[in-house]
C-alpha positions in Angstrom: -23.9 -1.1 -11.0 -23.0 -0.7 -7.3 -24.4 -3.6 -5.3 -27.8 -2.8 -3.8 -26.8 -4.2 -0.4 -23.8 -1.8 -0.1 -23.2 -0.8 3.5 -24.4 2.5 5.0 -22.2 5.5 4.1 -21.9 9.1 5.0 -20.7 12.0 2.9 -17.5 13.8 3.9 -16.0 16.4 1.7 -16.9 14.7 -1.6 -16.0 11.2 -0.2 -18.4 8.4 0.5 -17.3 7.1 3.9 -18.6 3.8 5.4 -20.4 4.3 8.7 -18.0 2.0 10.5 -15.1 4.1 9.3 -16.8 7.4 10.0 -17.7 6.3 13.5 -14.1 5.2 14.2 -12.8 8.5 13.0 -15.3 10.5 15.0 -14.2 8.6 18.1 -10.5 9.2 17.2 -10.0 5.4 17.1 -7.5 3.5 15.0 -8.2 3.2 11.3 -6.1 1.6 8.6 -6.4 2.4 4.9 -6.0 -0.5 2.4 -5.4 0.0 -1.3 -7.2 -1.8 -4.0 -4.8 -2.3 -6.9 -3.4 -5.3 -4.9 -6.9 -6.8 -5.4 -7.4 -6.0 -9.0 -3.9 -5.9 -10.5 -1.4 -7.3 -8.0 -3.0 -10.7 -7.4 -4.8 -13.2 -9.6 -8.6 -12.6 -9.9 -9.3 -15.7 -7.8 -7.0 -14.4 -5.0 -7.8 -10.7 -4.8 -11.2 -10.8 -3.1 -10.1 -13.4 -0.6 -7.0 -11.4 0.2 -9.0 -8.3 0.8 -11.2 -10.1 3.3 -8.2 -11.6 5.0 -6.5 -8.2 5.4 -9.6 -6.6 6.8 -9.9 -9.4 9.3 -6.2 -9.0 10.3 -6.7 -5.3 10.9 -9.9 -5.8 13.0 -8.2 -8.6 15.0 -5.3 -6.3 15.8 -7.6 -3.6 17.1 -8.3 -1.2 14.2 -11.0 -0.5 11.7 -10.2 -1.3 8.1 -10.9 1.2 5.3 -10.5 -0.4 1.9 -10.5 2.4 -0.7 -11.7 2.3 -4.3 -13.7 4.2 -6.9 -17.1 2.8 -7.8 -18.9 4.5 -10.7 -17.0 7.7 -10.2 -17.5 7.9 -6.4 -14.6 7.7 -3.9 -15.5 5.0 -1.4 -13.7 5.0 1.9 -14.5 1.5 3.4 -15.8 -1.0 0.9 -18.2 -3.8 1.7 -17.4 -7.3 0.5 -20.0 -7.0 -2.3 -18.4 -3.8 -3.4 -15.0 -5.4 -3.4 -16.4 -8.3 -5.5 -17.9 -5.8 -8.0 -14.7 -3.8 -8.2 -12.6 -7.0 -8.8 -14.5 -8.1 -11.9 -11.7 -8.6 -14.5 -11.2 -5.7 -16.7 -13.6 -3.4 -14.9 -11.3 -1.3 -12.7 -8.7 1.2 -13.9 -5.4 1.4 -12.1 -5.6 4.9 -10.6 -2.8 7.2 -9.2 -3.1 10.9 -8.5 -2.5 11.8 -12.2 -5.6 10.0 -13.6 -7.8 9.8 -10.5 -9.8 13.0 -11.1 -10.6 12.2 -14.8 -11.7 8.7 -13.8 -14.1 10.2 -11.1 -15.4 12.8 -13.6 -16.2 10.1 -16.2 -18.0 7.8 -13.7 -15.4 5.0 -14.0 -14.5 2.2 -11.7 -11.0 2.3 -10.3 -8.6 0.7 -8.0 -6.3 3.0 -6.0 -2.6 2.6 -6.0 -0.6 3.4 -2.8 -0.3 7.1 -4.0 -4.0 7.5 -4.7 -5.0 5.7 -1.5 -2.7 8.0 0.5 -4.3 11.0 -1.1 -7.9 9.9 -0.4 -7.0 8.5 3.1 -5.5 11.8 4.1 -8.5 13.7 2.9 -10.7 11.4 5.0 -8.5 11.9 8.1 -6.8 8.5 8.0 -3.1 8.5 8.6 -2.0 4.9 8.5 -1.9 2.6 5.4 -1.0 -1.0 4.9 0.3 -2.4 1.6 2.7 -5.0 0.3 5.4 -2.9 -1.2 5.5 0.7 -2.4 6.4 1.7 -6.0 9.7 3.4 -6.7 12.3 4.0 -9.4 12.2 1.5 -12.2 15.4 -0.3 -13.4 17.1 0.9 -16.6 17.1 4.4 -18.1 13.4 4.9 -18.9 13.0 7.5 -16.2 9.9 5.7 -15.0 9.2 6.5 -11.4 6.2 5.6 -9.3 3.8 8.4 -8.1 4.1 6.7 -4.6 7.3 8.5 -4.0 5.9 12.0 -4.6 2.8 11.1 -2.6 5.0 10.1 0.4 6.6 13.6 0.2 3.2 15.2 0.1 0.7 13.6 2.5 0.9 12.8 6.2 0.4 9.0 6.1 2.5 6.3 7.6 2.8 3.5 5.0 3.6 0.1 6.5 5.2 -2.0 3.8 7.9 -4.6 3.1 10.0 -2.0 1.3 9.6 -1.3 -2.4 8.5 -3.9 -4.9 11.5 -6.2 -5.7 11.3 -5.7 -9.4 12.4 -2.0 -9.0 15.8 -0.4 -8.7 16.0 -0.5 -4.9 19.2 1.6 -4.5 17.8 4.4 -6.6 14.5 4.2 -4.9 16.2 4.5 -1.5 18.1 7.5 -2.7 15.0 9.1 -4.0 13.2 8.7 -0.7 16.1 10.4 1.0 16.1 13.2 -1.4 12.4 13.8 -0.9 12.8 13.8 2.9 10.8 10.7 3.5 11.9 8.9 6.6 12.4 5.1 6.3 11.9 3.4 9.6 12.9 -0.2 10.0 10.5 -2.2 12.2 12.9 -4.5 13.9 15.4 -4.3 11.0 18.4 -2.0 10.2 18.0 -2.6 6.5 15.3 -1.8 3.9 13.4 -5.1 3.2 13.4 -6.3 -0.5 9.8 -7.4 -0.6 10.2 -11.1 -1.1 13.5 -11.0 0.9 14.0 -9.6 4.4 17.1 -7.5 3.4 18.3 -5.4 0.5 21.6 -4.4 2.0 20.4 -0.8 2.0 20.1 1.0 5.4 17.0 2.5 6.9 17.1 5.9 8.5 16.4 4.5 12.0 15.7 1.0 13.3 12.7 0.9 15.7 12.6 -2.0 18.1 8.8 -1.8 18.7 5.7 -0.3 17.1 5.7 2.2 20.0 9.2 3.4 19.0 8.0 3.8 15.4 4.9 5.7 16.5 7.1 8.2 18.4 9.3 8.7 15.3 6.2 9.1 13.1 4.5 11.6 15.3 7.7 13.6 15.8 8.0 13.9 12.0 4.5 15.1 11.7 4.8 17.6 14.5 7.7 19.1 12.6 5.6 19.5 9.5 6.8 16.4 7.7 4.6 14.3 5.4 4.7 10.6 4.6 6.7 8.0 6.5 7.8 4.5 5.3 7.5 1.9 8.1 9.5 -1.0 6.7 8.3 -4.4 8.0 10.2 -7.4 6.7 8.4 -10.5 5.5 8.2 -13.1 8.3 11.4 -15.3 8.4 9.5 -18.5 7.6 8.0 -17.0 4.5 11.1 -15.5 2.9 11.8 -16.5 -0.7 15.1 -18.4 -1.2 17.7 -16.0 -2.7 18.5 -18.1 -5.8 14.9 -18.4 -6.8 14.3 -14.7 -6.1 17.2 -13.5 -8.2 16.7 -15.9 -11.1 13.0 -15.1 -11.4 13.4 -11.4 -11.3 16.3 -11.3 -13.7 14.4 -13.3 -16.3 11.1 -11.4 -15.8 13.0 -8.1 -16.3 14.6 -9.4 -19.5 11.3 -10.5 -20.9 9.6 -7.2 -20.1 12.5 -5.3 -21.8 12.1 -7.5 -24.9 8.4 -6.6 -25.1 9.2 -2.8 -24.6 6.7 -2.5 -21.8 6.4 0.9 -20.2 4.4 2.9 -17.6 1.6 1.3 -15.6 1.8 -2.0 -17.5 5.3 -2.8 -16.2 4.8 -3.7 -12.6 1.7 -5.9 -13.0 3.5 -7.8 -15.8 6.6 -8.4 -13.8 4.7 -9.5 -10.7 2.6 -11.9 -12.8 5.7 -13.3 -14.5 7.6 -13.7 -11.3 4.7 -15.7 -9.9 4.9 -18.0 -12.9 8.6 -18.4 -12.8 8.6 -19.3 -9.0 5.8 -21.8 -9.4 3.5 -19.7 -7.2 6.0 -19.2 -4.4 6.0 -15.4 -4.9 2.2 -15.3 -4.4 2.5 -17.1 -1.1 5.2 -14.8 0.1 3.1 -11.8 -1.1 0.1 -12.9 0.8 2.2 -13.5 3.9 3.8 -10.1 3.9 0.4 -8.4 3.3 -1.0 -10.1 6.4 2.1 -9.1 8.5 1.9 -5.5 7.3 -1.8 -5.3 8.0 -1.3 -6.4 11.6 1.7 -4.1 12.1 -0.3 -1.1 10.6 -3.2 -1.8 12.9 -1.0 -1.8 15.9 0.7 1.4 14.8 -2.6 3.1 14.2 -3.8 2.1 17.7 -0.7 3.6 19.3 -1.0 6.8 17.2 -4.7 7.1 18.0 -3.9 6.9 21.7 -1.7 10.0 21.2 -4.2 12.6 20.0 -1.9 15.5 20.5 0.0 14.7 17.3 0.1 17.7 15.0 -1.2 17.0 11.5 -2.1 19.2 8.6 -5.6 19.2 7.2 
């Protein structure tokens, strides 16, 4: 059951929006959407709830209102309380939801954690246009044809996604090419290269390097004013937290080999790989993941604040 002490909410177009989020949106103030698969599937159960609270604090401290999004008993919640996050994070309770299975989960009254793609969709419906995450999904390695719904979502909804590139276990060159094909701008926040999640550089160029958050905001709002959809704002992991190259490459190579041997496919692949990389790096990947999540939450809050101060931006409904 949903916790009795759940925060006050208001109904908006089929969504249940926390009063703090609704008030910020009504005031045209900065709001940052946060996804929940990082809580339920991307981090160990003992880490997910703590990370959620940490990211919300980072967003608030940087001048924006956090809106953690999840599905509780078939209801889309925009802005979860801590008790609701704890309830969602019960091991085995939450489905991993993307735009393809989201509606069925809602119709069946399920609990669900939203991926970047599903979070973008619900955030856009609520009027939130900035999202913070660790890394987006993309094209998987090999010839399976597996491709994250995050890419199609970026081509569809006007949300700026602040991330440290795509998850390192993916095929980064093909992911970069797919983003270009879909017309999704990749802006580097103080970097000329797409970050590689645990590493600051992938060797792949961004479309434009932005020296400041203000520069990024101008590029984002121009894309939207032209009728464009999503934007990737690539923010590298802090220098001090970057994973050593040898450890990074050896762990990912071995994890990929083991996943292939087990014939894993679909939604099971990325959680397995991230969990195995964490084991192979002795927990170092988890520390890097938490560091880049914090950095991205702060950057997203600053970006949202700049965009909120420019209300003339043209956005689709």
